[in-house]
C-alpha positions as CSV (number, residue, x, y, z in Angstrom):
1,T,-28.9,62.8,28.9
2,D,-31.5,62.2,26.2
3,E,-29.9,58.8,25.6
4,T,-31.9,57.4,28.6
5,L,-35.3,58.6,27.3
6,V,-37.8,56.3,25.7
7,I,-38.5,57.1,22.1
8,S,-41.9,58.6,21.4
9,E,-43.2,55.5,19.6
10,L,-42.8,53.4,22.7
11,E,-44.0,55.9,25.3
12,D,-47.4,54.3,25.7
13,F,-45.7,51.0,26.8
14,N,-43.4,52.6,29.3
15,D,-45.2,51.9,32.5
16,C,-42.2,50.9,34.6
17,E,-38.5,51.8,34.8
18,Y,-35.4,50.0,36.1
19,L,-32.3,52.0,36.8
20,K,-29.1,50.1,36.2
21,N,-25.5,51.0,37.1
22,S,-23.8,48.5,34.7
23,T,-23.8,47.2,31.1
24,N,-26.3,44.5,32.1
25,F,-30.0,45.3,32.8
26,M,-30.4,42.0,34.6
27,Y,-28.8,43.5,37.7
28,A,-31.2,46.4,37.9
29,D,-32.9,46.5,41.2
30,G,-36.4,44.9,41.1
31,L,-36.2,43.5,37.6
32,V,-35.9,39.8,38.5
33,N,-38.6,40.1,41.2
34,D,-41.0,41.5,38.6
35,I,-40.1,38.9,36.0
36,E,-40.9,36.2,38.6
37,K,-44.4,37.7,39.1
38,L,-45.1,37.4,35.3
39,K,-46.1,33.7,35.3
40,N,-47.8,33.9,31.9
41,L,-44.9,35.6,30.2
42,K,-44.3,34.0,26.7
43,K,-42.2,36.5,24.9
44,V,-39.8,39.4,25.5
45,L,-39.0,42.0,22.9
46,L,-35.4,43.2,23.3
47,M,-34.2,46.5,22.0
48,G,-31.8,49.3,22.9
49,V,-28.3,50.7,22.8
50,L,-25.6,49.6,22.6
51,S,-26.3,46.4,20.7
52,D,-22.8,44.9,21.4
53,I,-22.7,45.8,25.1
54,C,-25.9,46.5,27.0
55,V,-28.4,44.7,24.7
56,K,-26.2,41.6,24.2
57,N,-25.1,41.3,27.9
58,G,-28.6,41.8,29.2
59,G,-30.2,39.5,26.5
60,I,-27.9,36.6,27.1
61,S,-28.3,37.0,30.9
62,L,-32.0,37.0,30.5
63,R,-31.9,33.9,28.3
64,T,-29.8,32.2,30.9
65,Y,-32.2,33.2,33.7
66,F,-35.2,31.7,31.8
67,D,-33.2,28.5,31.0
68,Q,-32.1,28.1,34.6
69,N,-35.6,28.5,35.9
70,N,-37.2,26.2,33.3
71,R,-39.3,29.1,31.8
72,D,-40.4,28.7,28.2
73,V,-40.0,32.4,27.2
74,E,-39.0,33.4,23.7
75,I,-36.7,36.4,23.5
76,D,-36.7,38.4,20.3
77,V,-34.0,41.0,19.6
78,L,-35.5,43.6,17.2
79,E,-32.4,44.5,15.0
80,D,-34.0,47.7,13.7
81,C,-34.5,49.0,17.3
82,C,-30.8,48.4,18.3
83,D,-27.6,50.0,17.3
84,T,-24.0,50.8,18.3
85,Y,-21.6,53.5,17.5
86,D,-19.3,53.8,14.6
87,S,-15.6,54.7,15.0
88,E,-12.2,53.7,14.0
89,G,-11.7,50.1,14.9
90,H,-15.4,49.7,15.7
91,N,-17.3,49.3,12.5
92,R,-21.0,49.7,13.3
93,D,-22.3,47.2,10.7
94,E,-19.7,44.5,11.6
95,V,-20.1,44.9,15.3
96,N,-23.9,44.8,15.1
97,E,-23.8,41.6,12.9
98,K,-21.5,39.9,15.3
99,S,-23.6,40.9,18.4
100,F,-26.8,39.7,16.8
101,A,-25.1,36.4,15.8
102,D,-23.8,36.0,19.4
103,M,-27.3,36.5,20.8
104,A,-28.7,34.0,18.2
105,S,-26.2,31.4,19.2
106,N,-27.4,31.8,22.8
107,G,-31.1,31.2,21.9
108,I,-32.3,34.7,21.2
109,V,-34.4,35.0,18.0
110,R,-33.3,37.6,15.5
111,V,-36.0,39.8,14.1
112,K,-34.1,41.2,11.1
113,R,-34.3,44.6,9.6
114,R,-36.6,45.0,6.6
């Protein structure tokens, strides 16, 4: 589906892909191996859908990975580049706010909407 496509504004930065079969990108084949090769990595920009599932699960796992391996890498979640769905019992604004707060409480820096 089109949901898996990179938006046009980011196409120039899309030089690799990791296919995942879960709601957590940290389990995508090859990702951790590639992260380990990036010895000078200082910051990760986190964005995507769904902010309350895939973005949050992957972001917190990535933060845990960096902490466990004594890597001083900042993770920024770009709030205006993340979203979730809106439905009965799942208020988009409330769920997004809770998800971003959960990530912040785990050491991920919130980059708020303008």
